[in-house]
VEXSEMAR-817607 format. One record per atom (N, C-alpha, C): residue number from 1; chain; atom name; x, y, z. Coordinates in Angstrom, 1 decimal. Example, Ala and Ser with C-alpha at 12.3 -4.5 7.8 and 13.67 -1.06 7.14 Angstrom:
# residues 2
 resi chain name      x      y      z
    1     A    N   13.2   -5.7    7.8
    1     A   CA   12.3   -4.5    7.8
    1     A    C   13.2   -3.3    7.8
    2     A    N   12.8   -2.2    7.1
    2     A   CA   13.7   -1.1    7.1
    2     A    C   12.9    0.0    7.9
This chain:
# residues 83
 resi chain name      x      y      z
    1     A    N  -13.0  153.5  108.7
    1     A   CA  -14.1  154.7  109.0
    1     A    C  -15.3  154.1  109.4
    2     A    N  -16.4  153.0  109.0
    2     A   CA  -17.4  152.5  109.8
    2     A    C  -17.4  152.3  111.2
    3     A    N  -16.0  151.8  111.5
    3     A   CA  -16.1  151.5  113.2
    3     A    C  -16.1  152.6  113.9
    4     A    N  -15.0  154.1  112.9
    4     A   CA  -15.4  155.3  114.0
    4     A    C  -16.8  155.8  113.6
    5     A    N  -17.3  155.5  112.8
    5     A   CA  -19.0  156.3  112.9
    5     A    C  -19.8  155.4  113.6
    6     A    N  -19.7  153.9  113.9
    6     A   CA  -20.0  153.2  114.7
    6     A    C  -19.9  153.8  115.8
    7     A    N  -19.1  154.1  116.7
    7     A   CA  -18.4  154.3  117.9
    7     A    C  -19.3  155.8  118.4
    8     A    N  -19.1  156.5  117.1
    8     A   CA  -19.6  157.8  117.3
    8     A    C  -21.3  157.9  117.3
    9     A    N  -22.0  157.2  116.4
    9     A   CA  -22.9  156.7  117.0
    9     A    C  -23.5  156.1  118.3
   10     A    N  -22.7  155.3  118.6
   10     A   CA  -23.0  154.8  119.8
   10     A    C  -22.5  155.8  120.9
   11     A    N  -22.1  156.6  120.6
   11     A   CA  -21.9  157.2  121.8
   11     A    C  -22.9  158.7  122.1
   12     A    N  -23.4  158.9  121.0
   12     A   CA  -24.7  159.7  121.2
   12     A    C  -25.7  159.3  121.1
   13     A    N  -26.3  157.7  121.4
   13     A   CA  -26.8  156.7  121.8
   13     A    C  -26.7  156.9  122.9
   14     A    N  -26.0  156.8  123.6
   14     A   CA  -25.6  156.6  125.2
   14     A    C  -25.8  157.8  125.9
   15     A    N  -25.2  159.2  125.1
   15     A   CA  -25.9  160.3  125.5
   15     A    C  -27.8  160.7  126.0
   16     A    N  -27.7  160.2  124.7
   16     A   CA  -29.3  160.2  124.2
   16     A    C  -30.1  159.9  125.5
   17     A    N  -29.5  158.6  125.8
   17     A   CA  -30.5  157.6  127.0
   17     A    C  -30.3  158.4  128.3
   18     A    N  -29.1  158.7  128.4
   18     A   CA  -28.5  159.3  129.9
   18     A    C  -29.5  160.8  130.2
   19     A    N  -29.5  161.7  128.9
   19     A   CA  -30.1  162.7  128.9
   19     A    C  -31.4  162.1  129.2
   20     A    N  -32.1  161.8  128.3
   20     A   CA  -33.8  161.2  129.2
   20     A    C  -34.1  160.6  130.1
   21     A    N  -33.5  160.0  131.0
   21     A   CA  -33.4  159.5  132.1
   21     A    C  -33.4  160.4  133.1
   22     A    N  -32.4  161.5  133.2
   22     A   CA  -32.1  162.6  133.7
   22     A    C  -33.8  163.7  133.6
   23     A    N  -33.9  163.6  132.4
   23     A   CA  -34.9  164.5  132.2
   23     A    C  -36.5  163.7  132.3
   24     A    N  -36.6  162.5  132.2
   24     A   CA  -37.8  161.5  132.0
   24     A    C  -38.7  162.1  130.9
   25     A    N  -38.0  162.7  129.6
   25     A   CA  -39.2  163.3  128.7
   25     A    C  -38.7  162.8  127.6
   26     A    N  -39.0  163.3  126.5
   26     A   CA  -38.3  163.7  125.0
   26     A    C  -38.5  164.7  124.8
   27     A    N  -38.7  165.6  125.0
   27     A   CA  -38.8  167.0  124.6
   27     A    C  -40.4  167.6  124.0
   28     A    N  -40.4  168.8  124.0
   28     A   CA  -41.5  169.1  123.4
   28     A    C  -41.7  169.5  122.1
   29     A    N  -42.2  168.9  121.3
   29     A   CA  -42.3  168.8  119.9
   29     A    C  -42.3  170.0  118.8
   30     A    N  -43.0  171.0  119.9
   30     A   CA  -43.6  172.7  119.9
   30     A    C  -42.4  173.4  120.1
   31     A    N  -41.9  173.0  120.7
   31     A   CA  -40.3  173.8  120.9
   31     A    C  -39.1  173.5  119.7
   32     A    N  -39.4  172.3  119.2
   32     A   CA  -38.5  172.2  118.3
   32     A    C  -39.4  172.6  116.8
   33     A    N  -40.4  172.9  116.3
   33     A   CA  -41.4  173.8  115.6
   33     A    C  -40.7  174.9  115.6
   34     A    N  -40.7  175.5  116.9
   34     A   CA  -40.7  177.0  116.4
   34     A    C  -38.8  177.3  116.5
   35     A    N  -38.1  176.3  116.5
   35     A   CA  -36.7  176.6  116.8
   35     A    C  -36.0  176.0  115.1
   36     A    N  -37.0  175.0  114.4
   36     A   CA  -36.2  174.5  113.5
   36     A    C  -36.6  175.9  112.4
   37     A    N  -37.5  176.7  112.1
   37     A   CA  -37.3  177.3  111.0
   37     A    C  -36.1  178.9  111.4
   38     A    N  -35.9  178.8  112.5
   38     A   CA  -34.6  179.8  112.7
   38     A    C  -33.2  179.3  112.1
   39     A    N  -33.0  178.1  112.3
   39     A   CA  -31.7  177.1  111.7
   39     A    C  -31.5  177.4  110.1
   40     A    N  -32.4  177.9  109.7
   40     A   CA  -32.4  177.9  108.0
   40     A    C  -31.1  178.7  107.7
   41     A    N  -30.3  179.7  107.9
   41     A   CA  -29.3  180.1  107.7
   41     A    C  -28.3  180.2  108.8
   42     A    N  -28.0  178.9  109.5
   42     A   CA  -26.9  178.5  110.3
   42     A    C  -26.3  177.8  109.6
   43     A    N  -25.0  178.0  109.0
   43     A   CA  -24.6  176.8  107.7
   43     A    C  -24.0  176.0  108.8
   44     A    N  -24.2  174.7  108.3
   44     A   CA  -24.1  173.0  108.8
   44     A    C  -22.8  173.0  109.3
   45     A    N  -22.1  173.5  109.2
   45     A   CA  -20.6  173.1  109.9
   45     A    C  -20.8  174.0  111.2
   46     A    N  -21.4  174.9  111.7
   46     A   CA  -21.8  175.2  112.4
   46     A    C  -22.6  174.3  113.4
   47     A    N  -23.7  173.6  112.8
   47     A   CA  -24.9  172.9  113.3
   47     A    C  -23.8  171.8  114.0
   48     A    N  -23.2  171.2  113.0
   48     A   CA  -22.2  170.2  113.4
   48     A    C  -21.1  170.4  114.7
   49     A    N  -20.5  171.5  114.4
   49     A   CA  -20.1  171.9  116.0
   49     A    C  -20.4  172.0  117.0
   50     A    N  -22.0  172.4  116.8
   50     A   CA  -22.4  172.4  118.4
   50     A    C  -23.1  170.9  118.5
   51     A    N  -23.5  170.1  117.8
   51     A   CA  -24.3  168.9  118.0
   51     A    C  -23.3  167.7  118.0
   52     A    N  -22.2  167.6  117.4
   52     A   CA  -21.2  166.3  117.2
   52     A    C  -22.0  165.8  116.2
   53     A    N  -23.1  165.8  115.3
   53     A   CA  -23.7  165.1  114.5
   53     A    C  -22.8  165.5  113.4
   54     A    N  -23.2  164.3  112.6
   54     A   CA  -22.4  164.6  111.0
   54     A    C  -22.9  166.0  110.2
   55     A    N  -22.3  165.8  109.3
   55     A   CA  -22.8  167.4  108.2
   55     A    C  -24.2  166.8  107.6
   56     A    N  -24.4  165.3  107.0
   56     A   CA  -25.3  164.9  106.5
   56     A    C  -26.9  165.1  107.3
   57     A    N  -26.2  164.7  108.6
   57     A   CA  -27.6  165.0  109.7
   57     A    C  -28.2  166.0  110.0
   58     A    N  -26.9  167.0  110.2
   58     A   CA  -27.5  168.2  110.6
   58     A    C  -28.2  168.8  109.1
   59     A    N  -27.6  168.7  108.2
   59     A   CA  -28.3  169.2  107.1
   59     A    C  -29.9  168.6  106.8
   60     A    N  -30.0  167.6  107.1
   60     A   CA  -31.6  166.8  106.9
   60     A    C  -32.5  167.5  108.4
   61     A    N  -31.5  167.6  109.6
   61     A   CA  -32.3  168.2  110.3
   61     A    C  -32.7  169.7  110.5
   62     A    N  -31.9  170.4  110.1
   62     A   CA  -32.1  172.0  109.0
   62     A    C  -33.2  172.3  108.3
   63     A    N  -33.5  170.7  107.4
   63     A   CA  -34.2  170.6  106.6
   63     A    C  -35.7  170.5  106.7
   64     A    N  -35.4  169.7  108.2
   64     A   CA  -37.0  169.4  108.5
   64     A    C  -37.3  167.9  108.2
   65     A    N  -36.1  167.4  107.9
   65     A   CA  -36.4  165.9  107.2
   65     A    C  -36.0  165.1  108.5
   66     A    N  -35.4  165.3  109.4
   66     A   CA  -35.3  164.4  111.1
   66     A    C  -35.2  165.2  111.7
   67     A    N  -35.4  165.4  112.9
   67     A   CA  -35.5  165.6  114.4
   67     A    C  -34.4  165.2  115.3
   68     A    N  -33.6  166.2  115.6
   68     A   CA  -32.4  166.0  116.5
   68     A    C  -32.6  165.9  117.8
   69     A    N  -32.1  165.1  118.3
   69     A   CA  -32.5  164.7  120.1
   69     A    C  -32.6  165.9  121.2
   70     A    N  -33.7  166.1  121.8
   70     A   CA  -33.9  167.4  122.4
   70     A    C  -32.6  167.5  123.5
   71     A    N  -31.6  166.8  123.5
   71     A   CA  -30.1  167.0  124.5
   71     A    C  -29.5  168.1  123.6
   72     A    N  -29.9  168.2  122.6
   72     A   CA  -29.1  169.6  122.0
   72     A    C  -30.1  170.6  121.1
   73     A    N  -30.8  170.9  121.6
   73     A   CA  -31.6  171.9  121.5
   73     A    C  -31.5  173.0  121.9
   74     A    N  -30.7  173.2  123.2
   74     A   CA  -30.1  174.5  123.9
   74     A    C  -29.1  175.1  123.3
   75     A    N  -28.4  174.4  122.3
   75     A   CA  -26.8  174.6  121.6
   75     A    C  -27.6  175.1  120.5
   76     A    N  -28.5  174.3  120.0
   76     A   CA  -28.7  174.7  118.6
   76     A    C  -29.8  176.2  118.7
   77     A    N  -30.6  176.2  119.8
   77     A   CA  -31.1  177.8  120.3
   77     A    C  -29.8  178.6  120.1
   78     A    N  -29.2  178.4  120.8
   78     A   CA  -27.8  179.6  121.1
   78     A    C  -27.4  179.8  119.6
   79     A    N  -27.4  179.2  118.7
   79     A   CA  -27.0  179.4  117.7
   79     A    C  -27.6  180.0  116.9
   80     A    N  -29.1  180.0  117.0
   80     A   CA  -29.9  180.4  116.0
   80     A    C  -30.5  181.9  116.7
   81     A    N  -29.8  182.2  117.9
   81     A   CA  -30.3  183.4  118.4
   81     A    C  -31.6  182.9  118.9
   82     A    N  -32.1  182.0  119.2
   82     A   CA  -33.3  181.5  119.7
   82     A    C  -33.3  181.8  121.5
   83     A    N  -32.4  181.5  122.1
   83     A   CA  -32.0  181.2  123.7
   83     A    C  -31.8  182.1  124.3
């Protein structure tokens, strides 16, 4: 399980870095602040399906404890009906 988790985290980090290289940005914090409240009613399992993140990580960003990488914000906006 640990090896699988490390591999998943490595894949996410690789995707994050590639996104940042293409965009030259880490995203607009105001965009996240507008989106986060709209995720309150989205089930964590749907957040996981859209982002590939763990249920725990999804529950943390839905609660405002962490900010997901901007590369997944568009998918989250679709789920929240914000996009």
